[in-house]
C-alpha positions as CSV (number, residue, x, y, z in Angstrom):
1,X,18.2,-35.4,-155.2
2,X,20.6,-35.1,-158.1
3,X,18.0,-36.7,-160.4
4,X,15.4,-34.2,-159.2
5,X,17.7,-31.4,-160.0
6,X,18.5,-32.8,-163.4
7,X,14.7,-33.1,-164.1
8,X,14.1,-29.6,-163.1
9,X,17.0,-28.3,-165.4
10,X,15.6,-30.3,-168.3
11,X,12.2,-28.7,-168.0
12,X,13.6,-25.1,-168.1
13,X,15.3,-23.1,-170.9
14,X,19.0,-23.5,-171.7
15,X,19.9,-20.3,-169.8
16,X,18.5,-21.9,-166.6
17,X,21.0,-24.9,-166.9
18,X,23.8,-22.5,-167.3
19,X,22.8,-20.5,-164.3
20,X,22.4,-23.7,-162.2
21,X,25.9,-24.8,-163.2
22,X,27.3,-21.4,-162.3
23,X,25.6,-21.6,-158.9
24,X,27.0,-25.1,-158.3
25,X,30.4,-23.8,-159.0
26,X,30.3,-21.1,-156.4
27,X,27.2,-20.7,-154.1
28,X,28.4,-17.2,-153.2
29,X,27.4,-15.9,-156.6
30,X,30.8,-15.4,-158.2
31,X,31.6,-18.2,-160.5
32,X,34.7,-20.3,-159.8
33,X,36.0,-22.5,-162.6
34,X,38.0,-24.6,-160.2
35,X,34.9,-25.3,-158.1
36,X,32.7,-26.0,-161.1
37,X,35.3,-28.4,-162.6
38,X,35.3,-30.5,-159.5
39,X,31.5,-30.5,-159.4
40,X,31.2,-31.5,-163.1
41,X,33.6,-34.4,-162.5
42,X,31.3,-35.7,-159.8
43,X,28.2,-35.0,-161.8
44,X,29.4,-36.7,-164.9
45,X,30.2,-39.9,-163.0
46,X,27.0,-39.8,-161.0
47,X,26.1,-43.1,-159.4
48,X,22.9,-44.3,-161.2
49,X,22.9,-47.9,-160.0
50,X,19.5,-47.5,-158.3
51,X,17.9,-46.9,-161.7
52,X,17.2,-49.6,-164.2
53,X,19.4,-49.3,-167.4
54,X,16.5,-47.9,-169.5
55,X,16.1,-45.0,-167.0
56,X,19.7,-44.1,-166.6
57,X,21.0,-40.9,-168.1
58,X,23.9,-40.2,-170.4
59,X,25.2,-37.3,-168.5
60,X,27.6,-36.2,-171.3
61,X,24.9,-36.1,-173.9
62,X,22.5,-34.3,-171.6
63,X,25.1,-31.6,-170.8
64,X,25.9,-31.1,-174.4
65,X,22.2,-30.6,-175.2
66,X,22.2,-27.8,-172.6
67,X,25.4,-26.4,-173.8
68,X,25.5,-26.4,-177.6
69,X,29.0,-26.0,-179.0
70,X,30.5,-27.7,-175.9
71,X,32.2,-31.1,-176.1
72,X,32.1,-32.7,-172.7
73,X,35.2,-34.9,-172.2
74,X,34.8,-38.5,-171.2
75,X,37.2,-40.0,-168.6
76,X,37.8,-43.3,-170.5
77,X,39.3,-41.3,-173.4
78,X,42.0,-39.9,-171.1
79,X,42.9,-43.2,-169.3
80,X,45.7,-45.4,-170.6
81,X,44.8,-46.8,-174.0
82,X,42.4,-44.0,-174.6
83,X,42.3,-41.5,-177.4
84,X,43.7,-38.6,-175.4
85,X,45.8,-40.6,-172.9
86,X,48.6,-38.1,-173.1
87,X,46.4,-35.2,-172.0
88,X,44.8,-34.5,-168.6
89,X,41.1,-35.2,-168.1
90,X,41.0,-32.6,-165.3
91,X,42.4,-29.8,-167.5
92,X,39.9,-30.7,-170.2
93,X,37.1,-30.5,-167.7
94,X,38.5,-27.3,-166.3
95,X,38.4,-25.7,-169.8
96,X,34.8,-26.6,-170.1
97,X,34.0,-25.1,-166.7
98,X,35.7,-21.9,-167.6
99,X,33.7,-21.5,-170.7
100,X,30.5,-22.2,-168.8
101,X,31.4,-19.4,-166.3
102,X,32.0,-17.1,-169.2
103,X,28.6,-17.9,-170.6
104,X,27.0,-17.2,-167.2
105,X,28.2,-13.6,-167.1
106,X,24.8,-12.3,-168.2
107,X,23.1,-14.4,-165.6
108,X,25.4,-13.0,-162.9
109,X,24.7,-9.4,-164.0
110,X,21.0,-10.1,-164.0
111,X,21.2,-11.6,-160.5
112,X,23.1,-8.7,-159.2
113,X,20.7,-6.2,-160.7
114,X,17.7,-8.0,-159.1
115,X,19.2,-8.6,-155.7
116,X,21.3,-5.5,-155.1
117,X,20.1,-1.9,-154.8
118,X,22.3,0.7,-156.4
119,X,22.2,4.2,-155.0
120,X,23.9,5.6,-158.1
121,X,24.8,4.8,-161.7
122,X,28.3,4.9,-163.0
123,X,27.8,8.2,-164.8
124,X,26.7,10.0,-161.6
125,X,29.3,12.5,-160.2
126,X,31.1,11.5,-157.1
127,X,30.1,13.6,-154.1
128,X,32.6,16.3,-153.2
129,X,33.1,18.5,-150.1
130,X,31.0,21.7,-149.9
131,X,34.4,23.6,-150.2
132,X,35.0,22.1,-153.6
133,X,31.5,22.9,-154.7
134,X,31.9,26.5,-153.8
135,X,35.2,26.6,-155.7
136,X,33.4,25.1,-158.8
137,X,30.8,27.8,-158.5
138,X,33.4,30.5,-158.3
139,X,35.3,29.4,-161.4
140,X,32.0,28.8,-163.3
141,X,32.0,24.9,-163.5
142,X,28.6,23.3,-164.0
143,X,27.9,20.1,-162.1
144,X,24.9,17.9,-161.3
145,X,23.9,18.1,-157.7
146,X,21.0,15.7,-158.0
147,X,23.0,12.6,-157.1
148,X,24.9,14.3,-154.2
149,X,24.1,13.2,-150.6
150,X,21.5,15.3,-148.9
151,X,23.0,17.2,-145.9
152,X,21.4,20.0,-143.9
153,X,21.9,23.2,-145.8
154,X,24.1,25.9,-144.3
155,X,25.3,29.3,-145.3
156,X,28.4,29.3,-147.4
157,X,29.9,32.0,-145.3
158,X,29.7,30.0,-142.2
159,X,31.6,27.0,-143.7
160,X,34.1,29.3,-145.3
161,X,34.8,30.9,-141.9
162,X,35.2,27.6,-140.2
163,X,37.6,26.3,-142.8
164,X,39.8,29.5,-142.7
165,X,39.8,29.3,-138.9
166,X,41.0,25.7,-139.0
167,X,43.7,26.5,-141.6
168,X,44.9,29.5,-139.6
169,X,45.1,27.5,-136.5
170,X,47.1,24.8,-138.2
171,X,49.6,27.3,-139.5
172,X,49.8,29.1,-136.1
173,X,50.3,25.7,-134.4
174,X,53.1,24.8,-136.9
175,X,55.0,28.1,-136.4
176,X,54.7,27.8,-132.6
177,X,55.7,24.2,-132.7
178,X,58.8,24.9,-134.7
179,X,59.9,27.5,-132.1
180,X,59.2,25.1,-129.3
181,X,61.1,22.2,-130.9
182,X,64.1,24.5,-131.6
183,X,64.2,25.5,-127.9
184,X,63.7,21.9,-126.8
185,X,66.7,20.6,-128.9
186,X,68.9,23.2,-127.3
187,X,67.8,22.3,-123.7
188,X,67.7,18.6,-124.4
189,X,64.6,18.4,-122.3
190,X,61.1,16.9,-122.5
191,X,57.9,18.3,-124.0
192,X,56.0,18.1,-120.7
193,X,58.6,20.4,-119.1
194,X,58.7,23.1,-121.7
195,X,56.2,26.0,-121.5
196,X,56.7,26.7,-125.2
197,X,55.7,23.1,-126.0
198,X,52.7,23.3,-123.8
199,X,51.6,26.4,-125.7
200,X,52.1,24.8,-129.1
201,X,50.2,21.7,-128.0
202,X,47.3,23.9,-126.9
203,X,47.2,25.6,-130.3
204,X,47.3,22.2,-132.0
205,X,44.4,21.1,-129.9
206,X,42.5,24.2,-130.9
207,X,43.2,23.2,-134.5
208,X,41.8,19.7,-133.8
209,X,38.6,21.2,-132.4
210,X,38.3,23.6,-135.4
211,X,38.7,20.6,-137.9
212,X,36.0,18.7,-136.0
213,X,33.7,21.7,-136.3
214,X,34.3,21.8,-140.1
215,X,33.4,18.1,-140.3
216,X,30.2,18.8,-138.3
217,X,29.2,21.5,-140.8
218,X,30.2,19.3,-143.9
219,X,30.6,15.5,-143.3
220,X,32.6,15.3,-146.6
221,X,35.1,17.9,-145.7
222,X,37.7,15.3,-144.7
223,X,38.1,14.7,-148.4
224,X,39.6,18.1,-148.9
225,X,43.3,18.1,-149.7
226,X,44.3,20.4,-146.8
227,X,42.3,18.3,-144.3
228,X,43.8,15.0,-145.6
229,X,47.3,16.4,-145.3
230,X,46.7,17.4,-141.7
231,X,44.9,14.2,-140.8
232,X,47.8,12.1,-142.2
233,X,50.3,14.1,-140.2
234,X,48.3,13.4,-137.1
235,X,48.1,9.7,-138.0
236,X,51.8,9.3,-138.3
237,X,52.5,11.4,-135.3
238,X,50.1,9.3,-133.1
239,X,52.0,6.2,-134.5
240,X,55.3,7.6,-133.3
241,X,53.8,8.6,-130.0
242,X,52.3,5.1,-129.5
243,X,55.7,3.5,-130.2
244,X,57.5,6.0,-127.9
245,X,55.0,5.3,-125.0
246,X,55.4,1.5,-125.5
247,X,59.2,1.7,-125.3
248,X,59.2,3.9,-122.2
249,X,56.6,1.6,-120.5
250,X,58.2,-1.5,-121.7
251,X,55.0,-2.9,-123.2
252,X,54.9,-6.4,-124.6
253,X,58.1,-7.0,-126.6
254,X,58.3,-3.6,-128.3
255,X,61.8,-2.8,-127.2
256,X,63.4,-6.0,-128.5
257,X,61.3,-5.7,-131.7
258,X,62.4,-2.1,-132.4
259,X,66.1,-3.1,-131.8
260,X,65.7,-6.0,-134.3
261,X,64.0,-3.8,-136.8
262,X,66.9,-1.3,-136.4
263,X,69.6,-4.0,-136.9
264,X,67.7,-5.3,-139.9
265,X,67.6,-2.0,-141.5
266,X,71.3,-1.5,-140.9
267,X,72.2,-4.9,-142.4
268,X,70.2,-4.1,-145.5
269,X,72.0,-0.8,-145.8
270,X,75.4,-2.6,-145.5
271,X,74.5,-5.1,-148.3
272,X,73.4,-2.2,-150.5
273,X,76.7,-0.4,-149.9
274,X,78.6,-3.4,-151.1
275,X,76.5,-3.9,-154.1
276,X,75.0,-7.2,-152.9
277,X,71.7,-6.3,-154.4
278,X,72.6,-5.4,-158.0
279,X,70.5,-8.3,-159.2
280,X,69.1,-11.6,-157.7
281,X,71.8,-13.8,-159.1
282,X,74.6,-11.8,-157.5
283,X,72.7,-11.8,-154.1
284,X,72.2,-15.5,-154.3
285,X,75.9,-16.1,-154.8
286,X,76.7,-13.9,-151.8
287,X,74.2,-15.7,-149.5
288,X,75.6,-19.1,-150.6
289,X,79.1,-17.9,-149.8
290,X,78.0,-16.9,-146.3
291,X,76.3,-20.2,-145.8
292,X,79.6,-22.0,-146.6
293,X,81.4,-20.0,-144.0
294,X,83.2,-18.0,-146.7
295,X,81.6,-14.5,-146.2
296,X,82.9,-11.8,-148.4
297,X,81.9,-9.2,-145.9
298,X,80.9,-9.4,-142.3
299,X,77.7,-7.6,-141.4
300,X,78.6,-5.5,-138.4
301,X,75.6,-6.4,-136.1
302,X,77.8,-6.0,-133.0
303,X,78.4,-2.3,-133.9
304,X,74.7,-1.7,-133.2
305,X,74.1,-1.8,-129.4
306,X,70.6,-2.4,-128.0
307,X,69.5,1.2,-128.4
308,X,65.8,0.8,-127.3
309,X,66.5,-1.7,-124.5
310,X,67.7,1.3,-122.3
311,X,65.6,4.3,-123.4
312,X,66.4,6.2,-120.2
313,X,70.0,6.7,-121.5
314,X,68.7,8.7,-124.5
315,X,67.0,12.0,-124.7
316,X,63.3,12.2,-125.8
317,X,64.2,13.7,-129.3
318,X,66.9,11.1,-129.8
319,X,64.4,8.4,-129.3
320,X,61.9,10.0,-131.7
321,X,64.6,10.2,-134.3
322,X,65.6,6.5,-133.8
323,X,61.9,5.4,-134.0
324,X,61.4,7.3,-137.3
325,X,64.6,5.9,-138.7
326,X,63.8,2.3,-137.8
327,X,60.2,2.2,-138.8
328,X,59.7,4.4,-141.8
329,X,61.1,3.4,-145.2
330,X,61.2,6.4,-147.5
331,X,64.1,8.8,-146.8
332,X,62.1,11.8,-147.9
333,X,59.2,10.9,-145.6
334,X,61.7,10.3,-142.8
335,X,63.0,13.8,-143.2
336,X,59.5,15.2,-143.3
337,X,58.6,13.5,-140.1
338,X,61.7,14.5,-138.3
339,X,61.0,18.2,-139.2
340,X,57.3,18.0,-138.3
341,X,56.6,19.6,-134.9
342,X,53.3,17.7,-134.7
343,X,55.4,14.5,-134.5
344,X,58.1,15.7,-132.2
345,X,55.7,17.3,-129.7
346,X,54.3,13.7,-128.9
347,X,50.7,15.0,-128.5
348,X,48.5,12.2,-127.0
349,X,44.8,11.6,-127.5
350,X,42.8,13.3,-125.0
351,X,42.2,11.2,-121.9
352,X,38.9,9.5,-121.1
353,X,36.7,6.8,-122.5
354,X,35.5,7.0,-126.1
355,X,32.0,6.3,-127.5
356,X,33.3,4.0,-130.2
357,X,33.4,0.2,-131.1
358,X,36.0,-1.6,-133.2
359,X,35.0,-4.5,-135.5
360,X,38.1,-6.5,-136.5
361,X,38.4,-8.9,-139.4
362,X,41.7,-10.7,-139.6
363,X,43.6,-12.3,-142.5
364,X,43.2,-15.4,-144.6
365,X,44.4,-17.7,-141.6
366,X,42.4,-16.9,-138.6
367,X,40.5,-18.4,-135.7
368,X,37.7,-15.9,-136.1
369,X,36.1,-14.7,-132.8
370,X,38.4,-17.0,-130.9
371,X,41.5,-15.5,-132.4
372,X,44.3,-13.9,-130.5
373,X,45.5,-11.3,-133.0
374,X,46.3,-8.0,-131.2
375,X,44.9,-9.5,-128.0
376,X,47.2,-7.4,-125.6
377,X,46.5,-4.2,-127.5
378,X,42.8,-4.7,-127.6
379,X,42.7,-5.3,-123.8
380,X,44.7,-2.1,-123.2
381,X,42.3,-0.3,-125.5
382,X,39.4,-1.3,-123.5
383,X,41.1,-0.5,-120.2
384,X,42.3,2.9,-121.1
385,X,39.7,4.1,-123.6
386,X,36.6,2.0,-122.8
387,X,36.5,0.9,-126.5
388,X,35.0,-2.5,-127.2
389,X,36.4,-4.6,-129.9
390,X,34.2,-7.3,-131.6
391,X,36.0,-9.9,-133.5
392,X,34.2,-11.1,-136.6
393,X,34.0,-14.9,-136.8
394,X,35.7,-15.1,-140.2
395,X,37.1,-18.3,-141.5
396,X,40.4,-19.6,-142.7
397,X,40.6,-19.6,-146.6
398,X,37.0,-18.8,-147.0
399,X,35.3,-16.8,-149.7
400,X,34.5,-13.1,-149.6
401,X,30.8,-13.8,-149.2
402,X,31.2,-16.2,-146.3
403,X,33.5,-13.8,-144.4
404,X,31.3,-10.7,-145.2
405,X,28.3,-12.5,-143.7
406,X,30.3,-13.0,-140.4
407,X,31.3,-9.4,-140.4
408,X,27.7,-8.4,-140.8
409,X,26.9,-10.4,-137.7
410,X,29.5,-8.5,-135.8
411,X,28.2,-5.2,-137.2
412,X,24.7,-6.2,-135.9
413,X,26.2,-6.8,-132.4
414,X,27.9,-3.4,-132.6
415,X,24.8,-1.6,-133.6
416,X,23.0,-3.1,-130.6
417,X,25.6,-1.4,-128.4
418,X,24.3,2.0,-129.7
419,X,27.8,3.2,-130.4
420,X,29.4,4.3,-133.7
421,X,31.7,1.7,-135.0
422,X,34.8,1.4,-137.3
423,X,35.9,-1.5,-139.4
424,X,39.5,-2.8,-138.8
425,X,40.8,-5.2,-141.5
426,X,44.1,-7.0,-141.8
427,X,45.5,-8.5,-145.0
428,X,42.5,-10.4,-146.7
429,X,40.3,-9.0,-143.9
430,X,40.5,-5.6,-145.7
431,X,38.8,-7.1,-148.8
432,X,36.2,-8.8,-146.5
433,X,35.2,-5.6,-144.9
434,X,34.9,-3.9,-148.2
435,X,32.7,-6.7,-149.4
436,X,30.5,-6.6,-146.3
437,X,30.1,-2.9,-146.6
438,X,29.2,-3.2,-150.3
439,X,26.6,-5.9,-149.5
440,X,25.0,-3.9,-146.7
441,X,25.0,-0.7,-148.7
442,X,23.3,-2.3,-151.6
443,X,21.1,-4.5,-149.4
444,X,17.7,-4.2,-147.7
445,X,16.6,-1.0,-146.0
446,X,17.4,-2.5,-142.6
447,X,21.0,-3.5,-143.8
448,X,21.5,0.0,-145.2
449,X,20.4,1.4,-141.8
450,X,23.3,-0.5,-140.1
451,X,25.7,1.8,-141.8
452,X,23.9,5.1,-141.7
453,X,22.3,5.4,-138.3
454,X,23.5,8.6,-136.7
455,X,24.3,7.3,-133.2
456,X,25.6,3.8,-134.2
457,X,26.6,3.8,-137.8
458,X,29.9,3.3,-139.7
459,X,32.3,6.2,-139.2
460,X,35.8,5.0,-140.5
461,X,37.8,2.0,-141.8
462,X,41.4,1.0,-140.9
463,X,43.2,-1.2,-143.5
464,X,46.3,-2.9,-142.1
465,X,48.8,-4.2,-144.7
466,X,45.9,-4.6,-147.1
467,X,45.5,-7.5,-149.5
468,X,42.4,-6.0,-150.8
469,X,44.0,-5.9,-154.3
470,X,44.7,-9.6,-154.3
471,X,47.9,-11.4,-153.8
472,X,50.3,-13.8,-155.6
473,X,49.2,-16.5,-153.1
474,X,45.9,-17.0,-155.0
475,X,47.2,-17.5,-158.6
476,X,50.2,-19.5,-157.3
477,X,47.9,-21.8,-155.2
478,X,45.6,-22.2,-158.2
479,X,48.5,-23.1,-160.5
480,X,50.0,-25.6,-158.1
481,X,46.7,-27.3,-157.4
482,X,46.0,-27.8,-161.1
483,X,49.6,-29.1,-161.6
484,X,49.3,-31.5,-158.7
485,X,46.0,-32.9,-160.0
486,X,47.5,-33.4,-163.5
487,X,50.6,-35.1,-162.0
488,X,48.3,-37.5,-160.0
489,X,46.4,-38.3,-163.1
490,X,49.7,-39.2,-164.9
491,X,50.7,-41.4,-161.9
492,X,47.5,-43.4,-161.9
493,X,47.7,-43.9,-165.7
494,X,51.0,-45.5,-165.2
495,X,49.6,-47.7,-162.4
496,X,46.9,-49.1,-164.6
497,X,49.3,-51.7,-165.8
498,X,49.8,-53.0,-162.3
499,X,46.3,-52.7,-160.7
500,X,42.9,-53.8,-161.6
501,X,40.3,-51.6,-163.2
502,X,38.1,-51.9,-160.1
503,X,40.9,-50.6,-157.9
504,X,41.7,-47.7,-160.2
505,X,37.9,-46.9,-160.5
506,X,37.7,-47.0,-156.7
507,X,40.6,-44.6,-156.2
508,X,39.3,-42.2,-158.9
509,X,35.9,-42.1,-157.0
510,X,37.8,-41.2,-153.8
511,X,39.6,-38.4,-155.7
512,X,36.3,-37.1,-157.2
513,X,34.6,-37.1,-153.7
514,X,37.5,-35.2,-152.2
515,X,37.6,-32.6,-154.8
516,X,33.7,-32.2,-154.6
517,X,33.8,-32.1,-150.8
518,X,32.9,-28.8,-148.9
519,X,36.4,-28.4,-147.3
520,X,38.1,-28.5,-150.7
521,X,35.5,-26.2,-152.3
522,X,35.9,-23.7,-149.4
523,X,39.7,-23.8,-149.7
524,X,39.6,-23.1,-153.4
525,X,36.9,-20.3,-152.8
526,X,39.3,-18.7,-150.3
527,X,42.1,-18.9,-152.7
528,X,40.0,-17.3,-155.4
529,X,39.5,-14.2,-153.2
530,X,43.3,-13.4,-153.9
531,X,42.7,-13.4,-157.6
532,X,43.0,-10.0,-159.5
533,X,39.8,-10.9,-161.4
534,X,37.9,-11.4,-158.2
535,X,39.0,-8.0,-156.9
536,X,38.1,-6.4,-160.2
537,X,34.6,-7.9,-159.9
538,X,34.2,-6.5,-156.4
539,X,35.4,-3.0,-157.4
540,X,33.3,-3.0,-160.6
541,X,30.0,-4.1,-159.0
542,X,30.5,-3.0,-155.4
543,X,28.9,-0.1,-153.6
544,X,30.3,1.8,-150.6
545,X,29.3,4.7,-148.4
546,X,31.1,8.1,-149.0
547,X,31.1,8.8,-145.3
548,X,34.1,7.9,-143.1
549,X,37.7,7.6,-144.0
550,X,39.9,4.8,-145.2
551,X,43.2,4.8,-143.3
552,X,45.8,2.6,-145.0
553,X,48.9,1.3,-143.2
554,X,51.3,0.3,-145.9
555,X,54.7,-1.3,-145.7
556,X,57.7,-1.8,-147.8
557,X,61.2,-3.1,-147.2
558,X,62.4,-3.1,-150.8
559,X,60.3,-4.4,-153.7
560,X,62.2,-7.8,-153.8
561,X,61.4,-8.3,-150.1
562,X,57.8,-7.5,-150.6
563,X,57.0,-9.8,-153.5
564,X,58.9,-12.7,-152.0
565,X,57.9,-12.6,-148.3
566,X,54.4,-11.3,-148.2
567,X,52.8,-11.7,-151.5
568,X,51.7,-8.0,-151.7
569,X,53.8,-5.4,-153.4
570,X,53.9,-1.7,-152.3
571,X,51.4,-0.5,-154.9
572,X,48.9,-3.2,-153.8
573,X,49.3,-2.6,-150.1
574,X,49.1,1.2,-150.4
575,X,45.6,1.5,-151.8
576,X,42.4,-0.6,-151.5
577,X,41.6,0.2,-155.1
578,X,44.3,-0.6,-157.7
579,X,42.2,-2.2,-160.4
580,X,39.6,-0.4,-162.6
581,X,38.1,3.0,-162.8
582,X,34.6,2.4,-161.4
583,X,32.6,4.9,-159.4
584,X,33.4,2.8,-156.3
585,X,37.1,3.1,-156.8
586,X,36.7,6.9,-157.3
587,X,34.7,7.2,-154.1
588,X,37.3,5.1,-152.2
589,X,40.2,7.2,-153.5
590,X,38.5,10.4,-152.3
591,X,38.0,8.9,-148.8
592,X,41.4,7.1,-148.4
593,X,44.9,8.1,-147.6
594,X,48.0,6.1,-146.5
595,X,50.5,6.3,-143.8
596,X,54.1,6.9,-144.6
597,X,55.6,3.8,-146.0
598,X,56.9,1.3,-143.3
599,X,59.9,-1.0,-143.2
600,X,58.4,-3.9,-141.3
601,X,57.0,-7.0,-143.1
602,X,53.3,-7.6,-142.8
603,X,53.9,-10.9,-141.0
604,X,56.8,-9.7,-138.8
605,X,55.2,-6.6,-137.0
606,X,55.2,-5.9,-133.3
């Protein structure tokens, strides 16, 4: 089979050989220098014992003929006694593979141009809400409407009236809510017992209906600043409401988790007060002193009783304040949430079952459709809301393309249910759902229909602790793997003086076979998905729908904690688009907004 491939490559132009080598490196279509280096090592030492000597190929000379200007390293030059014995054969091969991938950029671009349909070019304006269009007309700004999505036309007056009604109801609800909360704090009662609170909740629900009416008139209206602001307030308010209900109903281990989070926040505050965190060296000395039973200060954990373990001992508003203080990181955002009547009124979602399906894609380590992530919450969601959750059968440490194909299978299953669906991503799953959406959006008419069908299409996305901007895990894994391989080479060079050449050759063959094996290639392909360059490629060449919102749950317990524990800093986790200024990133930014910053670690949540 290898010989037939080589004969085919030899019969084609040089560019064909470069393309084949790039595809060997990463079948998904995005070149991987690491994968190609492993494949080249196996190809250069191809077993040709079944051919007579006259028919055997000099693989080094053949590759150099296809790749003018390249010098293909020979292993014997890097073994003990060779010309480059002090250098690493693998690193030399890796350098060649990297240059081949760079030469294949034109092929990759041509392949993408042929296989993917683009609805717009980069110079096309990004669609905006009708409200913004009307504002541009009023101030005399010219813009090209030819690339805007085609929605049913409506009189501008009708949309303007709907927007003004929604804004007036939001303002009226806020005023009534402030009055109700002031009265509630005096009486120390509950929202369900206050007539003023009931009145405010009724006006807020009218505001919700008015906003829904605006979206019905203009599907892009949720991109407007006033709409985003109100939606984000609702998002954070529902998060506080959910935590409050879980604490009162003693769901799972939420009470103990909240107490642990509260104690952790207090301990960090104590260390900051005593200048523990002036710099990393001072902090390390303090921690070492504590480990040696010579603490310079005792953290007063005992002074914090289990506040959430007995919620009936506290008033409703005290619990809300404690939840906000324990969960949210930024002091200014904490103050805004504590003052927001929408948060303090604890307005629930309307009862009943919802016509909706969730498609979940978990992180880099997952059991796919057999996973147990969020299992209890998913069961409650189905029982109380009738919402079905379909787990995408994504794999551990697999590439974007592989996981995107599994998410596509889940989307097909959701479309068959004849319900609208949303994409729920966690960590690397966020990048996987963006890749899947991009492939469907730029795919065949049938694939595009999966996203746009009116009664069963994509309506929103939820990004939990997103790693869509990459992570330090990828580059660090890549560097460690290369260092390990070079160390193994040095070790075997030293052993050449103690073992026979046949044994050393046998062991090198085992190493080549391992590095060229599917598990190793899959692992390196998964690690590559965390690279900044891989993310840039997705954002530069990807395509996404402008319908539906991106809801981003971000976290941050101090920048040092972020980069050390999870591998994603606050800026990376906050947005799904940190790199580049492509049309895709602009569209995503218009559709996305983040929750208030959280304290909890992405791997230590409830």
